[in-house]
C-alpha positions as CSV (number, residue, x, y, z in Angstrom):
1,X,19.6,15.1,12.9
2,X,18.5,14.5,9.3
3,X,17.1,10.8,10.2
4,X,14.1,9.5,8.0
5,X,11.1,8.4,10.3
6,X,11.0,4.9,9.6
7,X,7.9,2.1,10.3
8,X,8.3,2.3,14.1
9,X,9.3,6.4,14.5
10,X,5.2,6.6,15.1
11,X,5.1,3.6,16.9
12,X,3.1,3.7,20.6
13,X,6.1,3.7,22.2
14,X,6.1,3.7,26.4
15,X,5.8,7.5,28.1
16,X,9.2,5.8,30.0
17,X,10.8,4.9,26.8
18,X,13.4,6.7,24.2
19,X,11.3,7.4,21.1
20,X,13.8,8.5,18.0
21,X,11.7,11.6,17.1
22,X,12.7,12.9,20.8
23,X,16.4,12.2,20.4
24,X,19.1,14.4,21.1
25,X,20.9,14.0,18.0
26,X,24.2,13.0,16.5
27,X,27.7,14.8,17.3
28,X,28.0,15.6,13.3
29,X,25.7,17.0,10.8
30,X,25.4,14.4,8.3
31,X,24.8,15.3,4.4
32,X,21.1,13.8,3.6
33,X,21.8,13.7,-0.2
34,X,22.7,9.9,0.6
35,X,20.2,7.2,0.5
36,X,19.2,6.0,3.6
37,X,16.2,4.3,3.5
38,X,13.1,4.1,5.8
39,X,14.9,4.1,8.9
40,X,14.6,6.1,12.5
41,X,17.7,7.3,14.3
42,X,17.8,4.5,16.5
43,X,17.5,1.7,13.6
44,X,20.4,3.6,11.9
45,X,22.5,3.3,15.2
46,X,21.6,-0.6,15.1
47,X,22.9,-0.8,11.5
48,X,26.0,1.4,12.0
49,X,26.7,-1.1,14.6
50,X,25.9,-4.5,12.7
51,X,28.1,-3.3,9.7
52,X,30.9,-2.2,11.7
53,X,34.2,-3.9,12.0
54,X,34.6,-4.1,15.4
55,X,31.4,-6.3,15.8
56,X,32.9,-8.8,12.6
57,X,35.9,-9.1,14.9
58,X,34.0,-10.8,17.8
59,X,33.6,-13.7,15.9
60,X,37.1,-14.5,17.1
61,X,37.2,-13.1,20.4
62,X,36.9,-15.2,23.4
63,X,33.8,-15.5,25.6
64,X,34.7,-18.6,28.1
65,X,36.8,-20.4,25.5
66,X,39.6,-19.2,23.9
67,X,39.7,-19.7,20.3
68,X,37.8,-22.6,20.8
69,X,37.8,-25.3,17.6
70,X,34.3,-26.6,19.2
71,X,31.6,-24.9,16.8
72,X,29.3,-25.3,19.7
73,X,31.2,-22.7,22.2
74,X,30.1,-19.2,22.3
75,X,32.4,-16.6,21.0
76,X,32.1,-12.7,22.0
77,X,29.6,-12.4,18.5
78,X,27.2,-15.6,19.6
79,X,26.8,-14.1,22.9
80,X,25.9,-10.1,21.8
81,X,23.1,-11.5,19.8
82,X,22.1,-13.7,22.4
83,X,22.0,-10.7,24.6
84,X,20.0,-8.8,21.7
85,X,17.8,-11.2,21.6
86,X,16.8,-11.1,24.8
87,X,17.2,-7.5,25.5
88,X,14.4,-7.0,22.4
89,X,11.9,-9.6,23.9
90,X,12.1,-7.8,27.6
91,X,12.0,-4.4,25.7
92,X,8.6,-5.4,23.8
93,X,6.6,-6.8,26.9
94,X,7.4,-3.4,28.8
95,X,6.8,-1.0,25.6
96,X,10.3,0.2,25.4
97,X,12.5,0.9,22.3
98,X,13.3,-2.2,21.2
99,X,15.6,-0.8,18.5
100,X,17.7,1.2,20.9
101,X,17.6,-1.8,23.3
102,X,18.9,-4.2,20.6
103,X,21.6,-1.6,19.4
104,X,22.8,-1.6,22.8
105,X,22.7,-5.1,23.3
106,X,24.9,-5.8,20.3
107,X,27.4,-2.8,20.7
108,X,28.1,-3.4,24.8
109,X,31.4,-5.5,24.1
110,X,32.6,-3.9,20.8
111,X,35.6,-2.9,23.3
112,X,36.8,-6.2,24.5
113,X,40.2,-7.0,23.5
114,X,41.6,-10.8,22.8
115,X,41.3,-13.2,25.3
116,X,38.4,-11.8,27.3
117,X,38.9,-10.5,30.6
118,X,41.9,-12.2,30.7
119,X,43.5,-10.7,27.7
120,X,41.8,-7.1,29.6
121,X,43.7,-7.8,32.7
122,X,47.4,-8.1,30.9
123,X,46.6,-4.9,28.7
124,X,45.5,-3.1,31.7
125,X,49.0,-3.7,33.4
126,X,51.4,-3.5,30.3
127,X,49.6,0.0,29.4
128,X,49.2,1.2,33.2
129,X,51.7,3.9,32.7
130,X,49.5,5.7,29.9
131,X,45.8,4.9,31.9
132,X,45.6,1.8,31.5
133,X,42.6,0.1,29.7
134,X,38.9,-0.8,30.1
135,X,37.0,-2.7,27.4
136,X,33.7,-0.8,28.0
137,X,35.5,2.9,27.8
138,X,37.4,1.0,24.6
139,X,33.8,0.2,23.3
140,X,33.2,4.1,23.2
141,X,36.7,5.1,21.9
142,X,35.6,2.5,19.2
143,X,32.1,4.0,18.2
144,X,33.3,8.1,18.6
145,X,36.9,7.4,17.2
146,X,38.6,4.6,15.9
147,X,35.5,3.4,13.8
148,X,35.8,5.6,10.6
149,X,33.6,4.1,7.7
150,X,32.4,8.3,6.5
151,X,34.0,10.6,5.0
152,X,33.6,13.7,6.9
153,X,34.0,12.4,10.5
154,X,35.7,9.7,12.9
155,X,33.4,6.9,14.3
156,X,29.8,5.9,13.9
157,X,28.7,8.9,14.9
158,X,26.0,7.1,17.1
159,X,22.8,9.3,18.6
160,X,23.3,10.5,22.0
161,X,21.1,7.6,23.5
162,X,23.1,5.1,21.9
163,X,26.3,6.9,23.4
164,X,25.0,7.5,26.6
165,X,23.8,3.9,27.1
166,X,27.0,2.3,26.1
167,X,29.3,4.6,28.5
168,X,27.0,3.8,31.3
169,X,26.2,-0.1,31.0
170,X,26.9,-0.6,34.5
171,X,25.2,2.4,36.0
172,X,26.1,6.2,36.8
173,X,29.4,6.7,36.5
174,X,31.8,9.1,38.8
175,X,35.2,8.6,37.8
176,X,35.4,7.9,34.2
177,X,38.5,6.5,32.8
178,X,40.8,8.4,30.5
179,X,38.9,7.1,27.4
180,X,35.2,7.6,28.7
181,X,36.3,11.3,30.0
182,X,37.2,11.8,26.3
183,X,34.1,10.7,24.8
184,X,32.2,12.3,27.0
185,X,34.2,15.6,26.5
186,X,33.0,15.5,22.8
187,X,29.4,14.9,23.5
188,X,28.8,15.5,27.3
189,X,26.6,12.0,28.1
190,X,25.7,13.2,31.4
191,X,27.6,10.5,33.0
192,X,26.4,11.5,36.6
193,X,22.7,10.0,36.5
194,X,21.2,6.6,35.6
195,X,20.5,5.9,31.6
196,X,17.3,5.1,29.8
197,X,15.4,1.8,30.8
198,X,16.3,0.7,27.7
199,X,19.8,0.7,28.7
200,X,19.1,-0.9,32.1
201,X,17.6,-3.8,30.0
202,X,20.6,-4.1,28.1
203,X,22.5,-4.5,30.7
204,X,20.8,-6.9,32.7
205,X,20.0,-8.7,29.3
206,X,24.2,-9.1,29.4
207,X,24.1,-10.8,32.5
208,X,20.9,-13.1,32.0
209,X,22.5,-14.4,28.8
210,X,26.1,-14.7,30.1
211,X,24.4,-16.7,33.2
212,X,22.8,-19.2,31.8
213,X,24.8,-19.7,28.4
214,X,27.8,-20.3,30.4
215,X,26.4,-22.7,32.5
216,X,25.6,-24.7,28.9
217,X,29.0,-24.2,27.7
218,X,30.5,-24.9,31.0
219,X,28.8,-28.7,31.1
220,X,29.3,-29.4,27.4
221,X,33.2,-28.6,27.9
222,X,33.5,-30.9,30.9
223,X,34.8,-28.1,33.0
224,X,31.6,-27.7,34.8
225,X,31.0,-30.5,37.5
226,X,26.9,-31.0,37.3
227,X,26.7,-32.5,40.5
228,X,28.4,-29.2,41.9
229,X,26.3,-27.2,40.0
230,X,22.8,-28.8,41.3
231,X,24.0,-27.8,44.7
232,X,23.7,-24.3,43.7
233,X,19.6,-22.8,44.3
234,X,18.7,-21.4,40.9
235,X,20.2,-24.8,39.0
236,X,18.5,-27.1,41.3
237,X,15.3,-25.2,41.5
238,X,14.8,-25.4,37.4
239,X,16.5,-29.2,37.3
240,X,13.8,-30.5,39.7
241,X,11.4,-28.4,37.6
242,X,12.4,-29.6,34.5
243,X,12.2,-33.5,36.1
244,X,8.8,-32.8,37.2
245,X,7.6,-31.8,33.7
246,X,9.8,-34.3,32.0
247,X,10.3,-37.4,34.1
248,X,13.3,-39.7,32.7
249,X,14.5,-37.2,30.4
250,X,18.1,-38.0,29.2
251,X,20.9,-35.8,30.8
252,X,21.6,-34.0,27.6
253,X,18.0,-32.4,26.7
254,X,17.7,-31.6,30.4
255,X,20.5,-29.9,30.3
256,X,18.9,-28.0,27.6
257,X,15.5,-27.5,29.0
258,X,17.2,-26.5,32.4
259,X,19.4,-23.4,30.5
260,X,15.9,-22.4,28.4
261,X,14.1,-22.7,31.8
262,X,17.1,-20.7,33.7
263,X,16.6,-17.6,31.3
264,X,12.8,-17.8,30.8
265,X,12.6,-17.7,34.6
266,X,14.9,-14.5,34.6
267,X,13.1,-12.7,32.3
268,X,10.0,-13.2,33.9
269,X,11.5,-12.2,37.3
270,X,12.9,-8.6,35.9
271,X,9.8,-8.3,33.8
272,X,7.3,-8.2,37.1
273,X,10.1,-6.6,39.2
274,X,10.9,-3.9,36.8
275,X,7.2,-3.0,36.7
276,X,6.4,-3.1,40.5
277,X,9.7,-0.5,40.5
278,X,8.9,1.7,38.4
279,X,5.1,1.9,40.0
280,X,7.1,2.5,43.1
281,X,9.2,5.3,41.7
282,X,6.4,7.0,40.2
283,X,8.3,7.9,37.3
284,X,6.6,9.1,34.3
285,X,9.0,10.6,32.0
286,X,12.6,9.4,30.6
287,X,13.5,12.2,32.4
288,X,12.9,11.4,35.2
289,X,13.7,7.8,34.8
290,X,17.2,9.2,34.7
291,X,16.8,11.2,37.8
292,X,15.5,8.3,39.8
293,X,18.8,8.1,42.1
294,X,18.5,4.0,41.6
295,X,18.1,1.4,39.1
296,X,14.5,0.4,37.8
297,X,15.3,-2.3,35.9
298,X,16.6,-5.5,37.8
299,X,15.8,-8.8,39.3
300,X,13.7,-9.5,42.8
301,X,15.3,-9.6,46.0
302,X,14.9,-13.0,45.9
303,X,16.1,-14.1,42.2
304,X,19.3,-11.4,42.9
305,X,20.6,-13.5,45.8
306,X,19.9,-16.8,43.6
307,X,21.5,-15.0,40.5
308,X,24.5,-13.9,42.4
309,X,25.1,-17.6,44.3
310,X,25.1,-19.0,40.4
311,X,27.7,-16.1,39.7
312,X,30.1,-17.2,42.3
313,X,29.8,-20.8,41.5
314,X,30.6,-19.8,38.5
315,X,33.8,-17.4,38.9
316,X,34.9,-20.7,41.1
317,X,34.4,-23.4,38.9
318,X,34.5,-22.1,35.2
319,X,36.4,-18.8,34.9
320,X,39.1,-19.7,37.7
321,X,38.8,-23.1,37.3
322,X,42.2,-25.0,37.5
323,X,41.3,-26.2,34.0
324,X,41.3,-22.6,32.4
325,X,44.2,-21.1,34.0
326,X,47.1,-22.3,32.3
327,X,44.9,-21.1,29.1
328,X,44.6,-17.8,30.7
329,X,47.9,-17.2,31.8
330,X,49.6,-18.1,28.3
331,X,47.0,-15.5,26.9
332,X,47.7,-12.7,29.3
333,X,51.3,-13.6,28.1
334,X,50.7,-13.3,25.0
335,X,48.9,-9.8,25.3
336,X,51.4,-8.7,27.1
337,X,54.6,-9.8,25.1
338,X,52.7,-7.8,22.2
339,X,52.8,-4.6,24.3
340,X,56.5,-5.1,25.1
341,X,57.4,-5.7,21.6
342,X,55.4,-2.6,20.3
343,X,56.7,-0.4,22.5
344,X,60.1,-1.6,22.2
345,X,60.0,-1.7,18.4
346,X,57.1,1.1,17.3
347,X,58.4,-0.1,13.5
348,X,56.4,-3.0,13.9
349,X,53.0,-1.6,14.4
350,X,51.3,-0.9,10.5
351,X,50.7,2.3,9.2
352,X,48.4,4.5,11.0
353,X,48.9,3.0,14.5
354,X,52.4,5.0,14.6
355,X,50.9,7.9,17.1
356,X,53.5,10.3,17.3
357,X,51.8,13.1,19.4
358,X,53.7,12.3,22.7
359,X,54.6,8.9,24.6
360,X,50.8,8.5,26.1
361,X,49.5,9.0,22.6
362,X,51.9,6.2,21.0
363,X,51.1,3.7,24.4
364,X,47.5,4.2,24.0
365,X,47.8,3.6,20.2
366,X,49.4,0.3,21.2
367,X,46.6,-0.6,23.3
368,X,44.0,0.4,20.5
369,X,46.0,-1.9,18.1
370,X,45.8,-4.8,20.5
371,X,42.4,-4.5,21.3
372,X,41.1,-4.8,18.2
373,X,43.0,-8.4,17.6
374,X,41.2,-11.5,17.6
375,X,42.5,-14.5,19.4
376,X,43.6,-16.0,16.3
377,X,45.3,-12.7,14.9
378,X,47.3,-12.3,18.4
379,X,48.5,-15.7,18.1
380,X,49.6,-15.4,14.7
381,X,51.3,-11.6,15.4
382,X,53.0,-13.3,18.6
383,X,54.6,-16.4,16.5
384,X,55.3,-14.1,13.8
385,X,57.0,-11.3,16.0
386,X,58.2,-13.2,19.3
387,X,57.9,-17.0,19.2
388,X,55.7,-20.1,19.7
389,X,52.7,-19.7,21.4
390,X,52.1,-22.7,23.9
391,X,47.8,-22.8,24.0
392,X,46.9,-25.7,25.3
393,X,45.0,-28.1,23.2
394,X,41.8,-28.9,24.7
395,X,40.1,-25.4,24.6
């Protein structure tokens, strides 16, 4: 609605690509008298995401390590940028819409609370009687409700295709959480169907990025053991290939080559397999993609099997490792304590977060406030309201 046609609006997109001129529009009409620049609908969505407060906060939110002191460890912001680079590259090769893909990649983790999945588990438990918490649904809540840079409506007023891709980041949704159901009620997102190929690309770009970059960070931190990691077939295959190309290369450079090769081989596999799946499905329009009844973007069977093996190793030896368990427990204590004090003392909530429309709304306001915190702010708020934080120094 009212989007200017930018340089890419007339580009030769694949017949299966989302096209900005055929967007289903935005939930709210906008005043076109304001300057917009030469951007199409999906470019504007991407820019709104990049300029949002939620995106800026990702620079101090956990990826694997909590509030890391080391400059080389990834956080949610750097992860999101890396996902966008991978996603956009694949979209270009497949002739899909790069701007929509990039927007989805950049926004996919906006809804994460402080301390990553550990923080999410604690927040879900603390607010169970108000419907719990889900980071993917909270992303939709942020971009449709909580961000408020515009004078005439709440949210970022993103186009339907961007909202659809965020809502169905992991495929069709048959049992939406309360937050996702609210977003869907405001702008029907057709939750039961598969999303666009751009959304499917963004989801697998996320897997490719964290599979390989968490190997990098895990080895750098010393939590992952290289010898144990080399028992994983995917890793061993690429490690051996690096040795063939660069015999005698020092360990540090060899690890960097391993990570690059892992990303490159996964990307190549996805491109080949996706083209095969699209041909096999016989889809010729984006509507047929949504009605295909199955995922069309993915790994080949062999690489999928290897990738799952890598994930199992990362869960056992990194995410759930004894080295990180004390940090996760302390992070969860911080979140649970904050939720508890805000329930008991709502006056501790800043103005604007004290929702008065019933107990459920009040509790969800607490969840909104905590979810928006960075790791560092949550630690500081706990020390201010409750008491000391005993976060282990190592990470």
